C-alpha positions as CSV (number, residue, x, y, z in Angstrom):
1,M,0.6,21.4,-30.2
2,A,0.7,17.8,-31.4
3,N,2.8,16.8,-28.4
4,E,0.2,18.3,-26.0
5,L,-2.6,16.4,-27.9
6,E,-0.5,13.2,-27.6
7,V,-0.1,13.7,-23.9
8,A,-3.8,14.5,-23.4
9,G,-4.7,11.3,-25.4
10,Q,-2.4,9.3,-23.2
11,F,-4.1,10.6,-20.0
12,D,-7.5,9.9,-21.6
13,Q,-6.4,6.3,-22.2
14,M,-5.0,6.0,-18.7
15,N,-8.3,7.3,-17.2
16,K,-10.3,4.8,-19.2
17,V,-8.0,2.0,-18.1
18,V,-8.1,3.1,-14.4
19,E,-11.9,3.4,-14.5
20,E,-12.1,-0.2,-15.6
21,L,-9.5,-1.3,-13.1
22,L,-11.5,0.3,-10.3
23,K,-14.6,-1.6,-11.5
24,G,-12.6,-4.8,-10.9
25,S,-11.7,-5.7,-14.4
26,T,-8.5,-7.5,-15.1
27,S,-5.8,-6.2,-17.4
28,S,-6.9,-8.7,-20.1
29,Q,-10.5,-7.6,-19.8
30,I,-9.5,-3.9,-19.9
31,A,-7.4,-4.5,-23.1
32,K,-10.5,-6.1,-24.8
33,T,-12.9,-3.3,-23.8
34,T,-10.5,-0.4,-24.6
35,G,-8.9,-1.8,-27.7
36,L,-5.4,-1.3,-26.2
37,T,-2.7,-4.0,-26.0
38,R,-2.2,-5.7,-22.7
39,V,1.3,-4.1,-22.4
40,Q,-0.3,-0.6,-22.9
41,V,-2.9,-1.4,-20.2
42,D,-0.2,-2.6,-17.8
43,N,1.9,0.5,-18.5
44,H,-1.1,2.8,-17.8
45,I,-1.8,1.0,-14.6
46,K,1.8,1.3,-13.5
47,T,2.0,5.0,-14.4
48,W,-1.3,5.6,-12.5
49,K,-0.1,3.8,-9.4
50,E,3.2,5.9,-9.5
51,L,1.2,9.1,-9.8
52,V,-1.1,8.1,-6.9
53,Q,1.7,7.0,-4.6
54,D,3.4,10.4,-5.0
55,N,0.2,12.4,-4.2
56,T,-0.4,12.9,-0.4
57,A,-3.9,14.3,-1.0
58,I,-4.9,11.2,-2.9
59,K,-3.4,9.0,-0.1
60,A,-5.5,10.9,2.5
61,R,-8.6,10.4,0.4
62,A,-7.8,6.8,-0.1
63,K,-7.5,6.3,3.7
64,E,-10.9,8.0,4.2
65,A,-12.4,5.8,1.5
66,L,-10.9,2.7,3.1
67,A,-12.3,3.7,6.5
68,G,-15.7,4.3,4.9
69,A,-15.7,1.0,3.1
70,D,-14.6,-0.8,6.2
71,E,-17.5,0.8,8.1
72,H,-19.9,-0.1,5.3
73,Y,-18.7,-3.8,5.4
74,S,-19.3,-3.8,9.1
75,M,-22.9,-2.6,8.6
76,L,-23.5,-5.2,5.9
77,I,-22.2,-8.0,8.1
78,K,-24.3,-6.8,11.1
79,E,-27.4,-6.9,8.9
80,A,-26.5,-10.4,7.6
81,W,-26.1,-11.6,11.2
82,R,-29.6,-10.2,12.0
83,T,-31.0,-12.1,8.9
84,L,-29.2,-15.2,10.1
85,E,-30.7,-14.9,13.6
86,Q,-34.2,-14.4,12.2
87,A,-33.8,-17.4,9.8
88,D,-32.6,-19.5,12.8
89,A,-35.6,-18.5,14.9
90,Q,-37.9,-19.5,12.0
91,D,-36.0,-22.7,11.1
92,A,-35.5,-21.4,7.6
93,L,-32.5,-23.4,6.6
94,P,-32.1,-22.1,3.0
95,V,-32.2,-18.5,4.3
96,K,-29.8,-19.4,7.1
97,T,-27.4,-21.0,4.5
98,Q,-27.6,-17.9,2.3
99,A,-26.9,-15.6,5.2
100,L,-23.9,-17.6,6.3
101,K,-22.5,-17.5,2.7
102,L,-23.2,-13.8,2.5
103,I,-21.3,-13.2,5.7
104,A,-18.4,-15.2,4.5
105,D,-18.3,-13.4,1.1
106,I,-18.5,-10.0,2.7
107,E,-15.7,-10.8,5.2
108,A,-13.6,-12.2,2.3
109,K,-14.0,-9.0,0.3
110,R,-13.3,-6.9,3.4
111,I,-10.1,-8.8,4.2
112,D,-9.0,-8.6,0.6
113,M,-9.6,-4.8,0.6
114,L,-7.7,-4.4,3.8
115,N,-4.9,-6.6,2.7
116,K,-4.5,-4.7,-0.5
117,A,-4.5,-1.4,1.4
118,G,-2.0,-2.9,3.9
119,V,0.4,-3.6,1.1
120,L,0.6,0.1,0.3
121,E,1.2,0.9,3.9
122,N,3.9,-1.7,4.2
123,N,5.6,-0.1,1.1
124,D,5.5,3.3,2.8
125,L,6.9,1.7,6.0
126,T,9.6,-0.1,4.1
127,D,10.6,3.2,2.4
128,Q,10.7,4.9,5.8
129,I,12.9,2.1,7.2
130,L,15.3,2.3,4.3
131,E,15.5,6.0,4.6
132,S,16.2,5.8,8.3
133,E,19.0,3.2,7.7
134,R,20.5,5.5,5.0
135,K,20.5,8.4,7.4
136,Q,22.0,6.3,10.2
137,E,24.8,5.2,8.0
138,I,25.5,8.9,7.1
139,L,25.5,9.9,10.7
140,V,27.9,7.0,11.7
141,N,30.3,8.1,9.0
142,I,30.2,11.7,10.1
143,L,30.9,10.7,13.7
144,K,33.8,8.5,12.6
145,E,35.3,11.2,10.4
146,V,35.0,14.0,13.0
147,T,36.5,11.9,15.8
148,S,39.2,10.2,13.8
149,S,41.9,12.7,14.9
150,C,41.1,12.3,18.6
151,D,42.2,8.9,20.0
152,K,40.0,9.1,23.1
153,C,37.0,10.4,21.2
154,K,37.1,7.7,18.4
155,W,37.1,4.9,21.0
156,E,34.2,6.4,23.0
157,V,32.2,7.1,19.8
158,A,32.9,3.6,18.5
159,K,31.7,2.1,21.8
160,R,28.5,4.1,21.8
161,L,27.8,3.5,18.1
162,S,28.1,-0.2,18.8
163,E,25.3,0.1,21.4
164,V,23.1,1.9,18.8
165,T,23.8,-0.1,15.7
166,G,24.2,-3.5,17.4
167,Q,27.5,-4.0,15.5
168,V,31.1,-3.7,16.6
169,E,32.3,-0.5,15.1
170,A,35.8,-0.5,13.7
171,V,38.3,1.9,15.0
172,V,41.2,2.9,12.8
173,V,44.4,3.0,14.8
174,D,47.1,5.4,13.7
């Protein structure tokens, strides 16, 4: 029972940490507001990221949220450009300056959001590439082992594998 309470307490702490993280707080700020150490905060963030990366439903929701946020940024930028046009027509330089700054700020936040999301996608892509390379190596080894007893086969397989892998495949001569 005590162990279950301990685990529940850890999840409560992690939820509080993540809530602050999603508000944009830094690890140091989160440590101050929660009373946890910086190491505890970083560990909770790391654990949460690992949990999220393994959950396909959360990934799907994150992609939907990203698309929604991107659309929202587009609407905000469009409105800021309208304000800029109106300010330009009325020769309202201070308003025009503010509108330009607003557009730049929104674009910067949008790019930052997309960049951060892109890092997750690149990690997924990297994992897929590594997995494909691992499978390719296994298949090459299977082909070499299976054809090793047939002189004609091993030369033909080595030649064709070289075309696929881009490397000269070694052939063991008996």
